[in-house]
PAMAR-998623 format. One record per residue: residue in one letter; x, y, z of N, C-alpha, C in turn; chain; residue number from 1. Coordinates in Angstrom, 2 decimals. Atoms other than C-alpha are relative to their C-alpha. Layout:
R, aa, n.px, n.py, n.pz, ca.px, ca.py, ca.pz, c.px, c.py, c.pz, ch, i
R, a, X, Y, Z, X, Y, Z, X, Y, Z, A, NUM
...
***
This chain:
R, aa, n.px, n.py, n.pz, ca.px, ca.py, ca.pz, c.px, c.py, c.pz, ch, i
R, m, 0.29, -1.28, -0.64, -19.93, 23.28, -31.85, 0.93, 1.12, -0.51, A, 1
R, q, -0.93, -1.01, 0.54, -18.36, 26.45, -33.30, 0.41, 1.04, 1.25, A, 2
R, t, -0.24, -0.77, -0.92, -16.44, 28.35, -30.78, 0.85, 1.39, -0.31, A, 3
R, k, -0.82, -1.26, 0.48, -14.21, 30.84, -32.74, 0.10, 0.05, -1.29, A, 4
R, l, -0.21, 0.02, 1.22, -13.70, 32.22, -36.00, 1.39, 0.87, -0.09, A, 5
R, t, -1.26, -0.78, -0.02, -10.30, 33.39, -37.19, -0.30, 0.74, -1.65, A, 6
R, y, 0.13, -0.79, 1.16, -9.95, 35.93, -40.25, 1.21, 0.40, -0.74, A, 7
R, g, -1.35, -0.12, 0.90, -7.32, 36.11, -43.13, -0.38, 1.22, -1.06, A, 8
R, s, 0.02, -0.78, 1.10, -6.91, 39.08, -45.39, 1.43, 0.64, -0.35, A, 9
R, i, -1.32, -0.69, 0.68, -4.28, 40.50, -47.88, 0.09, 1.21, 0.59, A, 10
R, q, -0.35, -1.27, -0.67, -2.42, 43.30, -46.24, -0.43, 1.04, -1.08, A, 11
R, k, 0.58, -1.36, 0.69, -3.36, 47.00, -47.58, 0.52, 0.15, -1.06, A, 12
R, t, -0.84, -0.15, 1.25, -0.66, 46.88, -50.22, -0.80, -0.47, -1.24, A, 13
R, f, 0.80, 0.55, 1.14, -2.95, 44.69, -52.34, -1.28, -0.13, 0.44, A, 14
R, t, 1.18, 0.25, -0.25, -6.34, 44.39, -52.92, -0.31, -1.68, 0.20, A, 15
R, g, 0.03, 1.51, -0.15, -7.43, 40.84, -51.74, -1.10, -0.77, 0.19, A, 16
R, s, 1.18, 0.68, -0.17, -9.62, 38.25, -50.73, -0.01, -0.37, 1.64, A, 17
R, h, 0.33, 0.29, -1.41, -11.05, 37.44, -47.09, -0.35, -1.41, 0.02, A, 18
R, t, 0.38, 1.39, -0.51, -11.23, 34.01, -45.66, -0.17, -0.17, 1.49, A, 19
R, i, 0.47, 0.25, -1.58, -12.74, 32.72, -42.50, -0.09, -1.37, 0.02, A, 20
R, l, -0.28, 1.07, -0.36, -11.59, 29.79, -40.87, -0.82, -0.64, 1.32, A, 21
R, r, 0.87, 0.25, -1.18, -14.37, 28.19, -38.55, 0.65, -1.16, 0.84, A, 22
R, l, -0.76, 1.04, -0.73, -12.87, 26.35, -35.79, -0.96, -0.68, 1.06, A, 23
R, e, 1.07, 0.86, -0.93, -14.79, 23.46, -33.88, 0.88, -0.29, 1.13, A, 24
R, n, -0.79, 0.29, -1.50, -13.77, 23.32, -30.23, 1.38, 0.18, -0.10, A, 25
R, k, -1.58, -0.27, -0.14, -10.11, 24.32, -30.87, 0.11, 1.45, 0.45, A, 26
R, p, -0.15, -1.58, -0.27, -9.11, 27.72, -29.22, 1.04, 0.58, -0.91, A, 27
R, i, -0.95, -0.56, 1.11, -6.00, 28.15, -31.71, 0.37, -0.83, -0.81, A, 28
R, p, -0.37, 1.17, 1.25, -5.40, 26.69, -35.01, 1.55, -0.03, -0.12, A, 29
R, d, -1.32, 0.11, 0.08, -2.16, 25.32, -35.46, 0.68, 0.66, -1.32, A, 30
R, s, -0.62, -0.79, 1.11, 0.41, 26.97, -37.87, -0.20, -0.51, -1.44, A, 31
R, n, -0.07, 0.51, 1.24, 0.17, 24.61, -40.72, -1.62, 0.23, -0.50, A, 32
R, t, 1.23, -0.32, 0.26, -3.70, 25.35, -40.84, -0.18, 1.31, -0.28, A, 33
R, l, 0.09, -1.67, 0.30, -3.13, 29.12, -40.66, 0.70, 0.24, -1.47, A, 34
R, i, -0.72, -0.02, 1.22, -0.57, 28.67, -43.53, -0.75, -0.17, -1.20, A, 35
R, k, 0.92, 0.38, 1.18, -3.09, 27.03, -45.70, -0.98, 0.90, -0.27, A, 36
R, v, 1.12, -1.11, -0.05, -5.79, 29.54, -44.96, 0.65, 1.23, -0.59, A, 37
R, a, -0.73, -1.08, 0.29, -3.31, 32.32, -45.63, 0.17, -0.08, -1.60, A, 38
R, t, -0.35, 0.37, 1.29, -2.30, 30.53, -48.88, -1.11, 0.16, -0.99, A, 39
R, i, 1.14, 0.23, 0.78, -5.78, 30.18, -50.10, -0.52, 1.64, -0.24, A, 40
R, a, 0.37, -1.56, 0.18, -6.27, 34.27, -49.53, 0.85, 0.51, -1.10, A, 41
R, a, -0.95, -0.72, 1.06, -3.23, 35.05, -51.39, -0.16, -0.53, -1.50, A, 42
R, i, 0.63, 0.46, 1.43, -4.30, 32.82, -54.38, -0.94, 0.66, -0.52, A, 43
R, h, 1.08, -0.81, 0.46, -7.51, 34.70, -54.61, 0.21, 1.40, -0.02, A, 44
R, s, -0.30, -1.47, -0.02, -5.81, 38.10, -54.51, 0.55, 0.43, -1.21, A, 45
R, k, -0.76, -0.70, 0.77, -4.25, 40.49, -56.74, 1.56, -0.42, -0.03, A, 46
R, a, -1.27, 0.33, -0.18, -1.01, 39.25, -55.29, 0.36, -1.44, -0.48, A, 47
R, k, -0.48, 1.31, 0.26, -1.08, 35.85, -56.59, 1.04, -0.53, -0.83, A, 48
R, k, -1.23, 0.12, 0.79, 1.68, 36.26, -58.71, 1.33, 0.23, 0.57, A, 49
R, s, -1.24, -0.40, -0.82, 3.97, 37.33, -56.17, 0.77, -1.21, 0.91, A, 50
R, s, -0.45, 1.18, -0.83, 6.37, 35.27, -54.11, 0.06, 0.15, 1.29, A, 51
R, n, 0.34, -0.08, -1.48, 5.97, 36.53, -50.74, -1.02, 1.02, 0.15, A, 52
R, v, 1.28, -0.95, -0.23, 2.53, 37.93, -49.83, -0.22, 0.08, 1.55, A, 53
R, p, 0.59, -0.07, -1.42, 1.89, 39.17, -46.41, -1.41, -0.05, 0.22, A, 54
R, v, 1.40, 0.26, -0.42, -1.42, 37.94, -44.90, -0.43, 0.43, 1.23, A, 55
R, d, 0.25, -0.22, -1.36, -2.98, 39.56, -41.90, -1.09, -0.92, 0.41, A, 56
R, y, 1.02, 0.63, -0.55, -5.08, 37.45, -39.72, -0.42, 0.51, 1.69, A, 57
R, c, 0.51, -0.40, -1.37, -7.11, 38.16, -36.43, -1.34, -0.84, 0.18, A, 58
R, e, 1.36, 0.70, -0.39, -10.32, 36.92, -34.68, -1.14, 0.85, -0.70, A, 59
R, v, 0.97, -0.82, 0.66, -13.55, 37.98, -36.57, -0.43, 1.02, 0.87, A, 60
R, k, 0.64, -1.13, -0.73, -14.78, 39.99, -33.55, 0.92, 1.20, -0.10, A, 61
R, y, -0.75, -1.32, 0.33, -11.83, 42.41, -34.44, -0.15, 0.57, -1.26, A, 62
R, v, 0.09, -0.44, 1.47, -13.18, 42.85, -37.96, -1.21, 0.65, 0.05, A, 63
R, k, 1.10, -1.01, -0.01, -15.44, 45.79, -38.63, 0.04, 0.59, -1.62, A, 64
R, k, 0.16, -0.80, 1.06, -16.95, 47.46, -41.75, -0.51, 1.38, 0.33, A, 65
R, p, 0.42, -1.22, -0.40, -17.09, 51.00, -41.63, -1.18, 0.57, -0.78, A, 66
R, n, 1.18, -0.40, 0.47, -20.21, 52.85, -42.20, 0.37, 0.70, -1.39, A, 67
R, g, 0.04, -0.61, 1.31, -20.72, 53.76, -45.89, 1.32, -0.54, -1.04, A, 68
R, a, -1.13, 0.57, 0.80, -17.63, 51.70, -46.98, -0.61, -0.87, -1.23, A, 69
R, k, 0.37, 0.62, 1.45, -17.73, 50.10, -50.59, 0.11, -1.53, 0.53, A, 70
R, p, 0.21, 1.49, -0.12, -18.54, 46.23, -50.60, 1.51, -0.56, 0.11, A, 71
R, g, -1.13, 0.70, -0.23, -15.59, 44.02, -49.17, 1.02, 0.99, 0.90, A, 72
R, m, -1.03, -1.01, -0.71, -13.77, 47.12, -47.41, -0.44, -0.36, 1.43, A, 73
R, v, 0.06, 0.20, -1.25, -12.99, 46.29, -43.86, 0.87, 0.65, 0.66, A, 74
R, i, -1.22, -0.17, -0.96, -10.85, 47.37, -40.90, 0.24, -0.88, 1.16, A, 75
R, y, -0.38, 0.92, -1.03, -9.38, 45.24, -38.52, 1.19, 0.17, 1.10, A, 76
R, t, -0.99, -0.22, -0.80, -7.19, 45.40, -35.50, 0.49, -1.33, 0.93, A, 77
R, h, -0.36, 1.17, -0.58, -5.34, 42.75, -33.12, 0.66, -1.03, -0.87, A, 78
R, n, -0.43, 0.75, 1.11, -3.79, 41.34, -36.13, 1.46, -0.62, 0.03, A, 79
R, k, -1.35, 0.68, 0.20, -0.88, 39.12, -36.87, 0.22, -0.22, -1.42, A, 80
R, t, -0.23, 0.22, 1.34, 0.91, 38.68, -40.22, 0.75, -1.11, -0.50, A, 81
R, l, -0.51, 1.15, 0.49, 1.80, 35.58, -42.07, 0.88, 0.49, -1.49, A, 82
R, v, -0.64, -0.06, 1.37, 4.25, 35.72, -45.37, -0.24, -1.32, -0.73, A, 83
R, v, 0.11, 1.50, 0.87, 3.19, 32.88, -47.98, 0.42, 0.26, -1.25, A, 84
R, t, -0.09, -0.04, 1.53, 3.71, 32.11, -51.33, -1.04, -0.68, -0.61, A, 85
R, p, 1.22, 0.54, 0.46, 0.62, 31.42, -53.34, 0.30, -1.06, -0.97, A, 86
***
C-alpha cells in the first residue's frame, strides 16, 4: 500500500530532472535511500559533470505546476536539500 511520495529535484541553478520515490508503508525514507534518489536526479541533470550538486526534496503534496508553465516546470515548498556527487 502506498502511503507517501517524496520528490527530488535539482535546485534552480541547474535545469534538471525530477525523481519520485514511492514509499510503501514507511513514513520517512532512510538517508541512504534519499542519497541514492538524489544521485539519480543529479545524473540525469545538466549538472551531471559537477562534483557537488544540490538536490532539493519534499513531499509530492508540496509540488505544484504553475498555470501556463512550460512542461517540466514546477514550484515547491517545504523542501530540504542534499548535496551529492553524480
